[in-house]
All heavy atoms as TSV, in Angstrom:
chain	resi	resn	atom	element	x	y	z
A	1	MET	N	N	0.844	-1.173	0.000
A	1	MET	CA	C	0.000	0.000	0.000
A	1	MET	C	C	0.889	1.236	0.000
A	1	MET	O	O	1.783	1.372	0.819
A	1	MET	CB	C	-0.872	-0.040	1.251
A	1	MET	CG	C	-2.165	0.616	1.084
A	1	MET	SD	S	-3.330	0.001	2.335
A	1	MET	CE	C	-3.838	1.528	3.015
A	2	SER	N	N	0.649	2.139	-0.910
A	2	SER	CA	C	1.455	3.350	-0.972
A	2	SER	C	C	0.894	4.423	-0.046
A	2	SER	O	O	-0.189	4.269	0.514
A	2	SER	CB	C	1.508	3.869	-2.411
A	2	SER	OG	O	0.275	4.459	-2.748
A	3	MET	N	N	1.607	5.495	0.085
A	3	MET	CA	C	1.194	6.591	0.971
A	3	MET	C	C	-0.089	7.256	0.488
A	3	MET	O	O	-0.812	7.844	1.275
A	3	MET	CB	C	2.310	7.632	1.070
A	3	MET	CG	C	3.570	7.096	1.726
A	3	MET	SD	S	3.333	6.731	3.451
A	3	MET	CE	C	3.353	8.366	4.134
A	4	THR	N	N	-0.389	7.152	-0.816
A	4	THR	CA	C	-1.592	7.812	-1.347
A	4	THR	C	C	-2.818	6.919	-1.302
A	4	THR	O	O	-3.918	7.377	-1.539
A	4	THR	CB	C	-1.352	8.268	-2.798
A	4	THR	OG1	O	-1.011	7.132	-3.583
A	4	THR	CG2	C	-0.251	9.312	-2.866
A	5	ASP	N	N	-2.633	5.630	-1.033
A	5	ASP	CA	C	-3.773	4.719	-0.940
A	5	ASP	C	C	-4.590	5.018	0.304
A	5	ASP	O	O	-4.047	5.268	1.367
A	5	ASP	CB	C	-3.321	3.254	-0.893
A	5	ASP	CG	C	-2.766	2.783	-2.221
A	5	ASP	OD1	O	-3.021	3.447	-3.234
A	5	ASP	OD2	O	-2.076	1.753	-2.228
A	6	ARG	N	N	-5.915	4.977	0.137
A	6	ARG	CA	C	-6.816	5.196	1.269
A	6	ARG	C	C	-7.676	3.957	1.441
A	6	ARG	O	O	-8.072	3.344	0.458
A	6	ARG	CB	C	-7.746	6.382	0.999
A	6	ARG	CG	C	-7.061	7.708	0.976
A	6	ARG	CD	C	-8.060	8.844	0.800
A	6	ARG	NE	N	-9.193	8.702	1.695
A	6	ARG	CZ	C	-10.457	8.906	1.350
A	6	ARG	NH1	N	-10.755	9.236	0.130
A	6	ARG	NH2	N	-11.425	8.779	2.224
A	7	PRO	N	N	-8.006	3.603	2.665
A	7	PRO	CA	C	-8.941	2.492	2.842
A	7	PRO	C	C	-10.315	2.895	2.299
A	7	PRO	O	O	-10.662	4.074	2.272
A	7	PRO	CB	C	-8.977	2.289	4.358
A	7	PRO	CG	C	-8.488	3.574	4.938
A	7	PRO	CD	C	-7.574	4.181	3.927
A	8	LEU	N	N	-11.093	1.906	1.862
A	8	LEU	CA	C	-12.423	2.196	1.329
A	8	LEU	C	C	-13.370	2.690	2.403
A	8	LEU	O	O	-14.266	3.470	2.135
A	8	LEU	CB	C	-13.000	0.950	0.658
A	8	LEU	CG	C	-12.274	0.512	-0.603
A	8	LEU	CD1	C	-12.869	-0.775	-1.134
A	8	LEU	CD2	C	-12.340	1.592	-1.657
A	9	VAL	N	N	-13.179	2.226	3.626
A	9	VAL	CA	C	-13.986	2.677	4.748
A	9	VAL	C	C	-13.055	2.979	5.909
A	9	VAL	O	O	-12.000	2.391	6.040
A	9	VAL	CB	C	-15.045	1.624	5.176
A	9	VAL	CG1	C	-16.074	1.426	4.093
A	9	VAL	CG2	C	-14.413	0.314	5.539
A	10	ASP	N	N	-13.458	3.923	6.765
A	10	ASP	CA	C	-12.637	4.289	7.915
A	10	ASP	C	C	-12.740	3.265	9.036
A	10	ASP	O	O	-11.807	3.044	9.767
A	10	ASP	CB	C	-13.055	5.665	8.446
A	10	ASP	CG	C	-12.753	6.757	7.437
A	10	ASP	OD1	O	-11.777	6.616	6.687
A	10	ASP	OD2	O	-13.506	7.738	7.405
A	11	PHE	N	N	-13.906	2.636	9.173
A	11	PHE	CA	C	-14.117	1.682	10.244
A	11	PHE	C	C	-14.977	0.543	9.717
A	11	PHE	O	O	-15.955	0.778	9.032
A	11	PHE	CB	C	-14.830	2.346	11.429
A	11	PHE	CG	C	-15.200	1.378	12.507
A	11	PHE	CD1	C	-14.257	0.917	13.403
A	11	PHE	CD2	C	-16.491	0.913	12.598
A	11	PHE	CE1	C	-14.603	0.012	14.387
A	11	PHE	CE2	C	-16.852	0.002	13.585
A	11	PHE	CZ	C	-15.898	-0.447	14.480
A	12	CYS	N	N	-14.589	-0.667	10.035
A	12	CYS	CA	C	-15.367	-1.827	9.613
A	12	CYS	C	C	-15.357	-2.848	10.738
A	12	CYS	O	O	-14.312	-3.108	11.329
A	12	CYS	CB	C	-14.772	-2.427	8.347
A	12	CYS	SG	S	-15.731	-3.801	7.693
A	13	ALA	N	N	-16.512	-3.397	11.067
A	13	ALA	CA	C	-16.622	-4.427	12.094
A	13	ALA	C	C	-17.465	-5.570	11.545
A	13	ALA	O	O	-18.437	-5.347	10.839
A	13	ALA	CB	C	-17.266	-3.861	13.353
A	14	LEU	N	N	-17.057	-6.783	11.869
A	14	LEU	CA	C	-17.782	-7.974	11.446
A	14	LEU	C	C	-18.326	-8.696	12.668
A	14	LEU	O	O	-17.672	-8.756	13.700
A	14	LEU	CB	C	-16.855	-8.924	10.677
A	14	LEU	CG	C	-16.148	-8.356	9.459
A	14	LEU	CD1	C	-15.165	-9.380	8.901
A	14	LEU	CD2	C	-17.152	-7.966	8.398
A	15	GLU	N	N	-19.515	-9.244	12.534
A	15	GLU	CA	C	-20.131	-10.003	13.619
A	15	GLU	C	C	-20.842	-11.205	13.017
A	15	GLU	O	O	-21.653	-11.063	12.109
A	15	GLU	CB	C	-21.136	-9.131	14.368
A	15	GLU	CG	C	-21.895	-9.851	15.439
A	15	GLU	CD	C	-22.997	-8.987	16.048
A	15	GLU	OE1	O	-23.123	-7.806	15.686
A	15	GLU	OE2	O	-23.735	-9.526	16.873
A	16	ARG	N	N	-20.530	-12.370	13.536
A	16	ARG	CA	C	-21.197	-13.580	13.057
A	16	ARG	C	C	-22.583	-13.660	13.670
A	16	ARG	O	O	-22.739	-13.551	14.883
A	16	ARG	CB	C	-20.375	-14.809	13.427
A	16	ARG	CG	C	-20.935	-16.054	12.834
A	16	ARG	CD	C	-20.037	-17.221	13.054
A	16	ARG	NE	N	-20.668	-18.403	12.468
A	16	ARG	CZ	C	-20.224	-19.598	12.591
A	16	ARG	NH1	N	-19.123	-19.809	13.271
A	16	ARG	NH2	N	-20.852	-20.602	12.054
A	17	LEU	N	N	-23.594	-13.836	12.823
A	17	LEU	CA	C	-24.979	-13.881	13.287
A	17	LEU	C	C	-25.472	-15.306	13.487
A	17	LEU	O	O	-26.529	-15.514	14.044
A	17	LEU	CB	C	-25.898	-13.173	12.282
A	17	LEU	CG	C	-25.628	-11.698	12.068
A	17	LEU	CD1	C	-26.531	-11.154	10.975
A	17	LEU	CD2	C	-25.806	-10.924	13.353
A	18	GLY	N	N	-24.732	-16.257	13.054
A	18	GLY	CA	C	-25.140	-17.655	13.132
A	18	GLY	C	C	-24.609	-18.384	11.919
A	18	GLY	O	O	-23.794	-17.856	11.170
A	19	GLU	N	N	-25.073	-19.574	11.731
A	19	GLU	CA	C	-24.606	-20.363	10.596
A	19	GLU	C	C	-25.000	-19.705	9.281
A	19	GLU	O	O	-26.173	-19.509	8.999
A	19	GLU	CB	C	-25.215	-21.766	10.672
A	19	GLU	CG	C	-24.547	-22.762	9.758
A	19	GLU	CD	C	-23.094	-23.038	10.110
A	19	GLU	OE1	O	-22.757	-23.044	11.306
A	19	GLU	OE2	O	-22.313	-23.240	9.179
A	20	GLY	N	N	-24.008	-19.311	8.496
A	20	GLY	CA	C	-24.264	-18.760	7.172
A	20	GLY	C	C	-24.678	-17.310	7.119
A	20	GLY	O	O	-25.162	-16.842	6.102
A	21	ALA	N	N	-24.492	-16.552	8.201
A	21	ALA	CA	C	-24.871	-15.131	8.183
A	21	ALA	C	C	-23.843	-14.297	8.937
A	21	ALA	O	O	-23.297	-14.732	9.947
A	21	ALA	CB	C	-26.246	-14.931	8.795
A	22	MET	N	N	-23.594	-13.097	8.431
A	22	MET	CA	C	-22.642	-12.198	9.052
A	22	MET	C	C	-23.148	-10.772	8.944
A	22	MET	O	O	-23.715	-10.377	7.926
A	22	MET	CB	C	-21.290	-12.324	8.353
A	22	MET	CG	C	-20.221	-11.413	8.896
A	22	MET	SD	S	-18.651	-11.684	8.061
A	22	MET	CE	C	-18.249	-13.282	8.685
A	23	SER	N	N	-22.964	-9.997	9.976
A	23	SER	CA	C	-23.306	-8.581	9.978
A	23	SER	C	C	-22.026	-7.787	9.750
A	23	SER	O	O	-20.992	-8.073	10.350
A	23	SER	CB	C	-23.933	-8.201	11.324
A	23	SER	OG	O	-24.165	-6.812	11.368
A	24	ILE	N	N	-22.110	-6.797	8.882
A	24	ILE	CA	C	-20.962	-5.966	8.552
A	24	ILE	C	C	-21.334	-4.518	8.845
A	24	ILE	O	O	-22.308	-4.005	8.300
A	24	ILE	CB	C	-20.578	-6.098	7.068
A	24	ILE	CG1	C	-20.324	-7.566	6.716
A	24	ILE	CG2	C	-19.384	-5.222	6.735
A	24	ILE	CD1	C	-20.295	-7.833	5.236
A	25	LEU	N	N	-20.579	-3.869	9.704
A	25	LEU	CA	C	-20.760	-2.449	9.984
A	25	LEU	C	C	-19.607	-1.722	9.317
A	25	LEU	O	O	-18.447	-1.944	9.665
A	25	LEU	CB	C	-20.767	-2.183	11.489
A	25	LEU	CG	C	-20.898	-0.728	11.903
A	25	LEU	CD1	C	-22.236	-0.161	11.426
A	25	LEU	CD2	C	-20.767	-0.583	13.395
A	26	ALA	N	N	-19.919	-0.888	8.332
A	26	ALA	CA	C	-18.882	-0.193	7.574
A	26	ALA	C	C	-19.353	1.211	7.257
A	26	ALA	O	O	-20.432	1.400	6.705
A	26	ALA	CB	C	-18.574	-0.949	6.288
A	27	GLY	N	N	-18.549	2.175	7.615
A	27	GLY	CA	C	-18.879	3.558	7.305
A	27	GLY	C	C	-20.197	4.009	7.900
A	27	GLY	O	O	-20.908	4.794	7.297
A	28	GLY	N	N	-20.559	3.474	9.062
A	28	GLY	CA	C	-21.801	3.857	9.717
A	28	GLY	C	C	-23.040	3.151	9.185
A	28	GLY	O	O	-24.147	3.436	9.609
A	29	ARG	N	N	-22.875	2.234	8.271
A	29	ARG	CA	C	-24.005	1.499	7.708
A	29	ARG	C	C	-23.868	0.021	8.057
A	29	ARG	O	O	-22.764	-0.495	8.153
A	29	ARG	CB	C	-24.051	1.666	6.201
A	29	ARG	CG	C	-24.233	3.112	5.813
A	29	ARG	CD	C	-24.181	3.256	4.358
A	29	ARG	NE	N	-25.529	3.575	3.912
A	29	ARG	CZ	C	-25.802	3.992	2.703
A	29	ARG	NH1	N	-24.864	4.088	1.811
A	29	ARG	NH2	N	-27.036	4.293	2.373
A	30	ARG	N	N	-25.010	-0.648	8.214
A	30	ARG	CA	C	-25.005	-2.070	8.561
A	30	ARG	C	C	-25.518	-2.898	7.383
A	30	ARG	O	O	-26.522	-2.575	6.774
A	30	ARG	CB	C	-25.880	-2.328	9.780
A	30	ARG	CG	C	-25.844	-3.781	10.225
A	30	ARG	CD	C	-26.507	-3.995	11.557
A	30	ARG	NE	N	-25.899	-3.250	12.633
A	30	ARG	CZ	C	-24.794	-3.627	13.291
A	30	ARG	NH1	N	-24.172	-4.714	12.962
A	30	ARG	NH2	N	-24.341	-2.892	14.281
A	31	TYR	N	N	-24.762	-3.929	7.077
A	31	TYR	CA	C	-25.099	-4.857	6.004
A	31	TYR	C	C	-25.191	-6.265	6.586
A	31	TYR	O	O	-24.599	-6.543	7.623
A	31	TYR	CB	C	-24.017	-4.848	4.907
A	31	TYR	CG	C	-23.797	-3.497	4.300
A	31	TYR	CD1	C	-22.862	-2.615	4.830
A	31	TYR	CD2	C	-24.524	-3.089	3.194
A	31	TYR	CE1	C	-22.654	-1.367	4.278
A	31	TYR	CE2	C	-24.322	-1.842	2.629
A	31	TYR	CZ	C	-23.384	-0.984	3.172
A	31	TYR	OH	O	-23.181	0.250	2.626
A	32	GLU	N	N	-25.887	-7.150	5.892
A	32	GLU	CA	C	-25.922	-8.563	6.256
A	32	GLU	C	C	-25.515	-9.383	5.047
A	32	GLU	O	O	-26.023	-9.175	3.945
A	32	GLU	CB	C	-27.316	-8.989	6.716
A	32	GLU	CG	C	-27.631	-8.538	8.109
A	32	GLU	CD	C	-28.911	-9.163	8.643
A	32	GLU	OE1	O	-29.350	-10.197	8.120
A	32	GLU	OE2	O	-29.463	-8.588	9.588
A	33	LEU	N	N	-24.585	-10.284	5.269
A	33	LEU	CA	C	-24.141	-11.210	4.245
A	33	LEU	C	C	-24.702	-12.572	4.625
A	33	LEU	O	O	-24.436	-13.066	5.721
A	33	LEU	CB	C	-22.619	-11.241	4.203
A	33	LEU	CG	C	-21.969	-11.989	3.052
A	33	LEU	CD1	C	-22.270	-11.284	1.735
A	33	LEU	CD2	C	-20.476	-12.084	3.263
A	34	LYS	N	N	-25.519	-13.163	3.743
A	34	LYS	CA	C	-26.175	-14.441	4.040
A	34	LYS	C	C	-25.793	-15.467	2.984
A	34	LYS	O	O	-25.842	-15.187	1.789
A	34	LYS	CB	C	-27.693	-14.278	4.066
A	34	LYS	CG	C	-28.173	-13.344	5.162
A	34	LYS	CD	C	-29.675	-13.205	5.143
A	34	LYS	CE	C	-30.132	-12.246	6.232
A	34	LYS	NZ	N	-31.585	-12.065	6.214
A	35	VAL	N	N	-25.422	-16.653	3.449
A	35	VAL	CA	C	-25.062	-17.752	2.562
A	35	VAL	C	C	-26.161	-18.803	2.647
A	35	VAL	O	O	-26.546	-19.209	3.739
A	35	VAL	CB	C	-23.714	-18.375	2.978
A	35	VAL	CG1	C	-23.348	-19.527	2.061
A	35	VAL	CG2	C	-22.616	-17.322	2.999
A	36	GLY	N	N	-26.674	-19.192	1.506
A	36	GLY	CA	C	-27.729	-20.195	1.472
A	36	GLY	C	C	-27.586	-21.094	0.262
A	36	GLY	O	O	-26.604	-21.012	-0.479
A	37	LEU	N	N	-28.569	-21.937	0.046
A	37	LEU	CA	C	-28.539	-22.855	-1.089
A	37	LEU	C	C	-28.577	-22.115	-2.426
A	37	LEU	O	O	-28.097	-22.617	-3.438
A	37	LEU	CB	C	-29.708	-23.834	-1.002
A	37	LEU	CG	C	-29.661	-24.795	0.190
A	37	LEU	CD1	C	-30.927	-25.646	0.228
A	37	LEU	CD2	C	-28.422	-25.663	0.132
A	38	ASP	N	N	-29.135	-20.916	-2.430
A	38	ASP	CA	C	-29.226	-20.129	-3.665
A	38	ASP	C	C	-28.022	-19.203	-3.850
A	38	ASP	O	O	-28.029	-18.334	-4.704
A	38	ASP	CB	C	-30.532	-19.337	-3.698
A	38	ASP	CG	C	-30.708	-18.436	-2.481
A	38	ASP	OD1	O	-29.963	-18.603	-1.497
A	38	ASP	OD2	O	-31.591	-17.573	-2.524
A	39	GLY	N	N	-26.973	-19.336	-3.039
A	39	GLY	CA	C	-25.768	-18.533	-3.174
A	39	GLY	C	C	-25.609	-17.534	-2.047
A	39	GLY	O	O	-26.242	-17.637	-1.006
A	40	VAL	N	N	-24.779	-16.549	-2.283
A	40	VAL	CA	C	-24.476	-15.509	-1.298
A	40	VAL	C	C	-25.277	-14.262	-1.632
A	40	VAL	O	O	-25.347	-13.858	-2.786
A	40	VAL	CB	C	-22.962	-15.188	-1.297
A	40	VAL	CG1	C	-22.636	-14.083	-0.308
A	40	VAL	CG2	C	-22.148	-16.430	-0.985
A	41	ARG	N	N	-25.879	-13.663	-0.628
A	41	ARG	CA	C	-26.669	-12.438	-0.806
A	41	ARG	C	C	-26.174	-11.381	0.170
A	41	ARG	O	O	-25.899	-11.679	1.328
A	41	ARG	CB	C	-28.153	-12.696	-0.534
A	41	ARG	CG	C	-28.760	-13.790	-1.371
A	41	ARG	CD	C	-29.021	-13.280	-2.774
A	41	ARG	NE	N	-29.805	-14.233	-3.542
A	41	ARG	CZ	C	-29.283	-15.000	-4.487
A	41	ARG	NH1	N	-28.014	-14.968	-4.740
A	41	ARG	NH2	N	-30.050	-15.824	-5.172
A	42	LEU	N	N	-26.080	-10.138	-0.285
A	42	LEU	CA	C	-25.703	-9.013	0.565
A	42	LEU	C	C	-26.898	-8.083	0.662
A	42	LEU	O	O	-27.445	-7.654	-0.356
A	42	LEU	CB	C	-24.498	-8.266	-0.019
A	42	LEU	CG	C	-24.003	-7.076	0.797
A	42	LEU	CD1	C	-23.378	-7.547	2.103
A	42	LEU	CD2	C	-23.003	-6.263	0.004
A	43	TYR	N	N	-27.316	-7.779	1.883
A	43	TYR	CA	C	-28.478	-6.917	2.128
A	43	TYR	C	C	-28.070	-5.682	2.917
A	43	TYR	O	O	-27.197	-5.740	3.778
A	43	TYR	CB	C	-29.533	-7.661	2.965
A	43	TYR	CG	C	-30.152	-8.836	2.277
A	43	TYR	CD1	C	-29.610	-10.105	2.407
A	43	TYR	CD2	C	-31.296	-8.683	1.509
A	43	TYR	CE1	C	-30.188	-11.196	1.781
A	43	TYR	CE2	C	-31.878	-9.775	0.882
A	43	TYR	CZ	C	-31.318	-11.023	1.019
A	43	TYR	OH	O	-31.897	-12.101	0.402
A	44	GLU	N	N	-28.721	-4.575	2.622
A	44	GLU	CA	C	-28.669	-3.385	3.478
A	44	GLU	C	C	-30.112	-3.182	3.928
A	44	GLU	O	O	-30.981	-2.834	3.128
A	44	GLU	CB	C	-28.152	-2.165	2.737
A	44	GLU	CG	C	-28.070	-0.960	3.644
A	44	GLU	CD	C	-27.562	0.290	2.949
A	44	GLU	OE1	O	-27.393	0.287	1.718
A	44	GLU	OE2	O	-27.344	1.282	3.650
A	45	GLY	N	N	-30.359	-3.442	5.206
A	45	GLY	CA	C	-31.732	-3.469	5.697
A	45	GLY	C	C	-32.439	-4.641	5.042
A	45	GLY	O	O	-31.934	-5.752	5.039
A	46	ASN	N	N	-33.583	-4.401	4.435
A	46	ASN	CA	C	-34.291	-5.462	3.722
A	46	ASN	C	C	-34.023	-5.441	2.229
A	46	ASN	O	O	-34.569	-6.231	1.480
A	46	ASN	CB	C	-35.804	-5.351	3.966
A	46	ASN	CG	C	-36.163	-5.687	5.383
A	46	ASN	OD1	O	-35.492	-6.504	6.023
A	46	ASN	ND2	N	-37.204	-5.070	5.899
A	47	GLN	N	N	-33.190	-4.498	1.782
A	47	GLN	CA	C	-32.927	-4.342	0.354
A	47	GLN	C	C	-31.737	-5.204	-0.072
A	47	GLN	O	O	-30.659	-5.147	0.523
A	47	GLN	CB	C	-32.630	-2.881	0.027
A	47	GLN	CG	C	-32.373	-2.634	-1.436
A	47	GLN	CD	C	-32.064	-1.185	-1.724
A	47	GLN	OE1	O	-32.012	-0.356	-0.821
A	47	GLN	NE2	N	-31.831	-0.874	-2.984
A	48	LEU	N	N	-31.932	-5.989	-1.122
A	48	LEU	CA	C	-30.865	-6.790	-1.692
A	48	LEU	C	C	-29.885	-5.878	-2.410
A	48	LEU	O	O	-30.267	-5.087	-3.271
A	48	LEU	CB	C	-31.445	-7.821	-2.674
A	48	LEU	CG	C	-30.443	-8.725	-3.366
A	48	LEU	CD1	C	-29.752	-9.637	-2.358
A	48	LEU	CD2	C	-31.145	-9.542	-4.436
A	49	VAL	N	N	-28.619	-5.953	-2.028
A	49	VAL	CA	C	-27.595	-5.106	-2.629
A	49	VAL	C	C	-26.802	-5.873	-3.686
A	49	VAL	O	O	-26.412	-5.307	-4.699
A	49	VAL	CB	C	-26.629	-4.558	-1.547
A	49	VAL	CG1	C	-25.532	-3.722	-2.147
A	49	VAL	CG2	C	-27.400	-3.742	-0.522
A	50	GLY	N	N	-26.554	-7.171	-3.469
A	50	GLY	CA	C	-25.788	-7.949	-4.439
A	50	GLY	C	C	-25.981	-9.437	-4.239
A	50	GLY	O	O	-26.435	-9.876	-3.192
A	51	ARG	N	N	-25.617	-10.207	-5.280
A	51	ARG	CA	C	-25.732	-11.663	-5.252
A	51	ARG	C	C	-24.392	-12.299	-5.549
A	51	ARG	O	O	-23.577	-11.699	-6.230
A	51	ARG	CB	C	-26.701	-12.135	-6.327
A	51	ARG	CG	C	-28.094	-11.825	-6.018
A	51	ARG	CD	C	-28.979	-12.413	-7.087
A	51	ARG	NE	N	-30.074	-11.476	-7.247
A	51	ARG	CZ	C	-30.437	-10.918	-8.370
A	51	ARG	NH1	N	-29.834	-11.218	-9.469
A	51	ARG	NH2	N	-31.411	-10.064	-8.385
A	52	SER	N	N	-24.225	-13.518	-5.095
A	52	SER	CA	C	-23.015	-14.329	-5.229
A	52	SER	C	C	-21.847	-13.621	-4.560
A	52	SER	O	O	-21.916	-12.436	-4.234
A	52	SER	CB	C	-22.696	-14.682	-6.680
A	52	SER	OG	O	-21.984	-13.651	-7.322
A	53	GLY	N	N	-20.802	-14.319	-4.312
A	53	GLY	CA	C	-19.665	-13.743	-3.595
A	53	GLY	C	C	-19.085	-12.529	-4.275
A	53	GLY	O	O	-18.943	-11.469	-3.688
A	54	PHE	N	N	-18.742	-12.659	-5.561
A	54	PHE	CA	C	-18.090	-11.555	-6.248
A	54	PHE	C	C	-19.038	-10.400	-6.513
A	54	PHE	O	O	-18.666	-9.238	-6.383
A	54	PHE	CB	C	-17.452	-12.043	-7.546
A	54	PHE	CG	C	-16.282	-12.953	-7.313
A	54	PHE	CD1	C	-16.345	-14.282	-7.670
A	54	PHE	CD2	C	-15.131	-12.476	-6.714
A	54	PHE	CE1	C	-15.278	-15.124	-7.433
A	54	PHE	CE2	C	-14.066	-13.315	-6.478
A	54	PHE	CZ	C	-14.131	-14.656	-6.846
A	55	GLU	N	N	-20.289	-10.696	-6.885
A	55	GLU	CA	C	-21.261	-9.633	-7.134
A	55	GLU	C	C	-21.577	-8.873	-5.852
A	55	GLU	O	O	-21.694	-7.653	-5.867
A	55	GLU	CB	C	-22.550	-10.199	-7.719
A	55	GLU	CG	C	-22.409	-10.658	-9.147
A	55	GLU	CD	C	-23.699	-11.255	-9.665
A	55	GLU	OE1	O	-24.771	-10.945	-9.126
A	55	GLU	OE2	O	-23.629	-12.050	-10.615
A	56	ALA	N	N	-21.716	-9.588	-4.745
A	56	ALA	CA	C	-22.011	-8.942	-3.468
A	56	ALA	C	C	-20.851	-8.053	-3.053
A	56	ALA	O	O	-21.041	-6.910	-2.629
A	56	ALA	CB	C	-22.303	-9.984	-2.397
A	57	LEU	N	N	-19.643	-8.553	-3.191
A	57	LEU	CA	C	-18.472	-7.759	-2.816
A	57	LEU	C	C	-18.332	-6.539	-3.720
A	57	LEU	O	O	-18.074	-5.429	-3.247
A	57	LEU	CB	C	-17.215	-8.626	-2.873
A	57	LEU	CG	C	-15.912	-7.944	-2.493
A	57	LEU	CD1	C	-15.974	-7.386	-1.072
A	57	LEU	CD2	C	-14.760	-8.917	-2.634
A	58	ALA	N	N	-18.526	-6.717	-5.011
A	58	ALA	CA	C	-18.422	-5.593	-5.947
A	58	ALA	C	C	-19.478	-4.534	-5.648
A	58	ALA	O	O	-19.195	-3.337	-5.674
A	58	ALA	CB	C	-18.559	-6.092	-7.382
A	59	ALA	N	N	-20.708	-4.960	-5.351
A	59	ALA	CA	C	-21.769	-4.008	-5.026
A	59	ALA	C	C	-21.442	-3.249	-3.756
A	59	ALA	O	O	-21.641	-2.041	-3.670
A	59	ALA	CB	C	-23.108	-4.730	-4.887
A	60	PHE	N	N	-20.935	-3.958	-2.758
A	60	PHE	CA	C	-20.572	-3.327	-1.491
A	60	PHE	C	C	-19.469	-2.289	-1.700
A	60	PHE	O	O	-19.572	-1.153	-1.249
A	60	PHE	CB	C	-20.120	-4.397	-0.496
A	60	PHE	CG	C	-19.569	-3.841	0.777
A	60	PHE	CD1	C	-20.381	-3.263	1.706
A	60	PHE	CD2	C	-18.218	-3.920	1.031
A	60	PHE	CE1	C	-19.881	-2.746	2.884
A	60	PHE	CE2	C	-17.695	-3.409	2.207
A	60	PHE	CZ	C	-18.523	-2.825	3.137
A	61	LEU	N	N	-18.423	-2.652	-2.427
A	61	LEU	CA	C	-17.308	-1.729	-2.661
A	61	LEU	C	C	-17.751	-0.534	-3.512
A	61	LEU	O	O	-17.356	0.598	-3.241
A	61	LEU	CB	C	-16.145	-2.464	-3.318
A	61	LEU	CG	C	-15.481	-3.535	-2.464
A	61	LEU	CD1	C	-14.428	-4.259	-3.271
A	61	LEU	CD2	C	-14.902	-2.939	-1.198
A	62	ALA	N	N	-18.577	-0.773	-4.518
A	62	ALA	CA	C	-19.079	0.322	-5.352
A	62	ALA	C	C	-19.922	1.279	-4.531
A	62	ALA	O	O	-19.819	2.499	-4.691
A	62	ALA	CB	C	-19.883	-0.232	-6.526
A	63	GLN	N	N	-20.739	0.750	-3.638
A	63	GLN	CA	C	-21.583	1.597	-2.822
A	63	GLN	C	C	-20.723	2.439	-1.880
A	63	GLN	O	O	-21.011	3.621	-1.650
A	63	GLN	CB	C	-22.558	0.744	-2.024
A	63	GLN	CG	C	-23.625	1.539	-1.333
A	63	GLN	CD	C	-24.738	0.648	-0.831
A	63	GLN	OE1	O	-24.611	-0.563	-0.791
A	63	GLN	NE2	N	-25.826	1.229	-0.442
A	64	GLN	N	N	-19.670	1.874	-1.355
A	64	GLN	CA	C	-18.785	2.621	-0.465
A	64	GLN	C	C	-18.048	3.724	-1.213
A	64	GLN	O	O	-17.862	4.814	-0.694
A	64	GLN	CB	C	-17.769	1.674	0.196
A	64	GLN	CG	C	-18.374	0.756	1.209
A	64	GLN	CD	C	-19.077	1.509	2.320
A	64	GLN	OE1	O	-18.536	2.429	2.908
A	64	GLN	NE2	N	-20.308	1.136	2.588
A	65	GLN	N	N	-17.651	3.456	-2.462
A	65	GLN	CA	C	-16.942	4.459	-3.248
A	65	GLN	C	C	-17.846	5.616	-3.642
A	65	GLN	O	O	-17.390	6.743	-3.795
A	65	GLN	CB	C	-16.325	3.822	-4.478
A	65	GLN	CG	C	-15.141	2.940	-4.141
A	65	GLN	CD	C	-14.586	2.233	-5.332
A	65	GLN	OE1	O	-15.242	2.096	-6.364
A	65	GLN	NE2	N	-13.363	1.764	-5.218
A	66	ARG	N	N	-19.158	5.357	-3.824
A	66	ARG	CA	C	-20.098	6.421	-4.194
A	66	ARG	C	C	-20.334	7.383	-3.045
A	66	ARG	O	O	-20.739	8.506	-3.255
A	66	ARG	CB	C	-21.425	5.814	-4.638
A	66	ARG	CG	C	-21.403	5.220	-6.017
A	66	ARG	CD	C	-22.807	4.934	-6.494
A	66	ARG	NE	N	-23.493	3.965	-5.698
A	66	ARG	CZ	C	-23.524	2.659	-5.909
A	66	ARG	NH1	N	-22.858	2.163	-6.934
A	66	ARG	NH2	N	-24.206	1.847	-5.146
A	67	ARG	N	N	-20.120	6.940	-1.814
A	67	ARG	CA	C	-20.412	7.773	-0.640
A	67	ARG	C	C	-19.441	8.889	-0.497
A	67	ARG	O	O	-18.426	9.090	-0.763
A	67	ARG	CB	C	-20.392	6.926	0.609
A	67	ARG	CG	C	-21.556	5.998	0.627
A	67	ARG	CD	C	-21.628	5.268	1.881
A	67	ARG	NE	N	-21.553	6.239	2.951
A	67	ARG	CZ	C	-21.294	5.979	4.204
A	67	ARG	NH1	N	-21.086	4.778	4.569
A	67	ARG	NH2	N	-21.236	6.914	5.104
């Protein structure tokens, strides 16, 4: 990481919610990552933000960059 690189979020905390679910607190917002038979889903509140591992991660990072 160079001196000009900045983290995408200033603060991030992870909390395991149970089997196949995780809560992510990043930049003052709370997300839930859920793993099920239909793949990985990322939610903000009740709204679906992304699907599958890579799509969910890309959606999360894109949303953080827009802020």
